[in-house]
N, C-alpha and C positions, 0 to 999 in steps of 0.2 A: 794389422787388418785384414791388408791386400790382400795377404794369401790368403790369409782365411776367407776372404769375401770370393776369391776367386774359388779355393777350391767348395767352398758351401754353390757354388754358381754351375761348376764342372758336377758336383751330387744333384744338381740341379734338374740338369740337361739326361741328368743318366735317367731320372727320375720320370722323366715325361718321356725318353722314348725308351724305356721299359712299359709306361702304360699309355702309349698310344695307339688306338686300333688299326688291327690289318685292315689293310683297304677293299674289297672286291667290288669287281663289276660286274655288274647283273644284267645278260640280255634281255630284254621284256618285249611280248609281240602288242602291248595292251588289253587283253582281253581275259572275261572269269579264268583263264588256264592256271594265271598270275596270281591266283588270291593267295596263294600259300606264300607268299617272297612278301604281298603289299601285306597283309598280315602282319609277317616277322616281325615286318619293318614298322609297322605301324606300334603296334604293341613289344619295343624293346627287345624284340629276342635278341634280334643281332648287336644291338650294344650289348646287351649285357655278357657277350658272346665276344664282344670285343671285336667284334668286325665292324667297319663304316663299306655303307653298303652303296655302290655309286650305278646308279637301275641307268643304263643305255637302252633309247627303244629301238625297234628294228621293225620291218615291214612285212617281214615275213621270217620263219626261223631259218629260212635255207641264206640269211643276209648270214649268219654268224659263222656260218661254217668255219671261214675261211680267217674269221680274230681266235676262232677259238680255236682250230691247226696252227694258228703264230703266236695263243699265246695272250695276246689284247684283249680276250677276253676272258674274263675267267666262269662265270655261269652261265650258262645260258636254257631255254628253253625251248624245246617244239616237239613236231613229228620226228620220227623214222624215216628217211628216206632213200630212194638207192644214191644217191650221191651222199651221203655219211658212210654207205655202205662200198661205194666207192672209197673214199677217198683212204677207208684204213685197208682196203688192199693194194695203197698204195704205199703205208706205211705212218697214215695219218693219224694218229691216238686221240680220239675225241669221247671222251665215255662216258658209258649212259648210266645214272648212278640213283635214278630216283622217277617216280611215280609224279605225273607233274595231271595227263587229263585221259579219262575214262566210259566206257559205255556200264551202264550198269542195268540189273533189273529196276526197272521203271526211270529210270532216266533218259528224256530225252533229249542228253547234248545234241546228237549226232542220228541226223536223217535223209534217209532214203528223200528227197523232194519230188515231185512230183504233178506237173501242168495240169493245174483244176480242169480244161477243156477237155484233156485226155480224159481224166476221172469222170468230166461227167457222159462226155459221153456213151462213155465204155469204151472206149479205146484202148485205158489203160487199166485193166482189171486184177492183171498177177503178176508177176516177178519177170513170167514168160515171154511178159509185152515190154521188156528190155531192150529184147529185136532189133534190130535195124531204128532203133527210139536213138536222138540226139541225148547224150550227159554230156554233164559235167563233170569237169577235176580240178581241183585247185592248179597241181604242175604234176608234171607229168615227172612219173617216178617216186609221185608223192605216197605215202601211207594208202590213201583213200581209192586207188585204186584196184589191191586188195581185196581193201573192204566191196569195190564196187563188184568186183571179181567172184565174192561171195556171194551175191545177190544174185546177179546171173544163173551163175551154179545150182542155187534152189528154183529157178525157174530153168534150167535144163539151157540156159541161153554159154553160149560160147562166147568169153571175154572177148574175139578177133569180131563179134554180131553185132558189136556196138559200138555207135556212133560215138567216139569217146574225144570231148571238147575240153579244150582247157582254161581257166580265165580267174580271174579274183573273182571272192564270193560277194563285193560287194555288184560285182560287172554280174553275175549271177542270179539274183534277186533285177536286174534291171531285163537282163535276156529273159524271163519268166514272161515278166509284166508284157513286153514285144515279141514275144514268141520265139524268140530266139532260138529257147535249150526246150528239148520235153519234161528234163527230168535231174536232181541235181545231189553227190553225195555230199549235205553241209551241214556245219557244224553252228551250234548257236552264236551268238544272240542272229545271226542273218537267214538261218529258216525260220524263225521267229516273225522276222519282218520281212521275209519273202511270203507266209500263209496272208502274213496281214496285209498285205496289199490284193489279196483275192486273188491271183495269178497263179498260187501255185499250190497244192496240200502234204502237209505231214502224212504220206502215202505210208512209213513204216520205220519207229526206229532202227535203226542196226543194227540194237541190242536183239530185235527179232532175229538176225540170222547172221551175223558175225557176235555172240554174245560177249563181251567184258574186254571188245575189244582197245588195247592198249592204242590210244590215237597222241598223246605228248606224257614226251619226257623228260627231266632233267636232263643236263648234260654239264661236263666239271670237261673243262682244256685239260689235254696230259700234265702241264704244266704245273698248271693248277693241283691238279690231283695226286702227283709226286712231287714236287718241291714244294709245295706248302703245305703238305699233306694234315700239319695241323690246323690249320685256318680250316681245311674239305670237310674238315672232322665239324667244328665252332659250328662252322655254315649249315652244317647237314643237319645235325641237335636242333638251332632256331628253325629248318625250315621244317623238318616233323612237326615241331609244337604248332609251327603257323597251319599245315595237314588236317592236326588235330580236332584245331578251335574251327575251321573250314565244315571237319564233318559234322560237330556238334549241332553247328545251324543251317544243315543241310538233309531235308528229309524227304529221299523221291523227288531227287531235282530241285526241288523250292528251296529256299530261305525261308528257316522257318519264322512263325511271329511275334514269339517270346522274344526278351532281353538278347539275346543271344545272336538274333535271325538277325537283329534294329543293326545287330555290336557291327557287327561282320558286315552288311550291307549298308551301312553309312562309309566301313572301310574305303571301300569297293566302290563307292558312286566319288568316291572324292580322290583316288586314286586315278581311277579313268573316266574325271569329270563325267559320268551321270551321272540324275537322278536317282534314288531310290526306287521310284516305281521303274526305271530301266534295267536299274538291276535285280528287280523283282521280275520281272517282265516274262524272260529269256529264261530256260529253262537248263540249270547248271550243269557244271561232271559231276563225273563219280571220283573218288580218288582212293586209297589205299590208306587210310592212316596212318600205317606204317610208312611205308612210302617206297613198298616194292610193288615194279615193275609186272606187270602179267606177261611172260615169256612163252607162252603159247602162240597169243596170236602174232609177236615178233617174230617169232622163230618161220613163224606161216608164209608173209609179209615177205622175209626174207626171201624163202623159197622160190615166193610168185612172183620175186623182184626177175630174180634167177630166171624160171623160166620163158616170161617174156624178153628178154634178156638187158635188162632194164639194171640189174647189177650183171660184168664184166666177168668177171673174178668167179670161176665154180666153187674155188676155196673158200673165201671170207665166212667166216661165220658170227653170232653174235653172239658167241665168248669175248670176242676180241677186243668187242664193243663195251659190253658188261662191266658194271664193278658194282656185290650189293653192298661191298665191305663199312662202305660209307652209313646206309639204311642200316645194316646190320648193327654196329656203333650207337648210330645215334639211338636204338629200337632200346640195345644195353642199358641204354644212361636212363631212359625214360621208363623206362618198365615197359608191359603191354595198355596197349592200347585201354584205356575204360569208358564207353560213353560219360559226356558229363552230364550230372541228373538235371 
């Protein structure tokens, strides 16, 4: 009997191990761009895929680069940056695998904000008035520098003729109030917060001068994508399901008022520790329901990074970082996206 009991115990251990969920560490930055993560988690898509998700908050995507490069973090999300490409040039392989946030027609997720006093006085009437102005950008070498350059080009202004200052989005909101900056490239909810202070106005959505700008992406560490490829495939399928649910609940940058919208707003309010009203107040991002990134703007950003010396290697390419195989497999498994009725 003792032997039978031992054999049974062994089989139970084996069965438990076989049924154990794969743990996946996921970096978040705590805004709407993480929506598909939170939706897939709340609706059990990750669990159905046999994954145990451990969310780890970061105060910025740049902070994820080191843990992603070592494999200490499996999945991250954020903007492409000069630092990401410079890391690739040294052999550090972090892969861009899916869409996370972008602009699109009627989506005001990212805006050129201008100090209201300048607009009211007539000292800022067009993109040409960027010349000599103090414009806030999140960080040196971040994708918004390329976005700002596109605005400058529309006004016939040289990028070098703009006075760039670097500060966090909350600091930018304060700087508008105290007159410390003239303009900024801002994402939500900070653009809406700045407008609510009465100190800044939304001069233009960046969609007006940089269409379908790829703002944020999903990153896989090389270790996760290569050594745990099956888990990476299952993660992406669940993530794309989350993307599609999000797309079903958003029209022109706003959550719908029907049950689909209410349920997604509820998930995000819980995840972000905000009220449903706060979630609805801000414009939200566009995403591709199949998870594909807009390669055209990413390539343009990279060339601009090189032109201003932020990316030091002329040889590094987007193709070194881009891996579409995970989204392609997810779409093949799920079928073409069809909006929910």
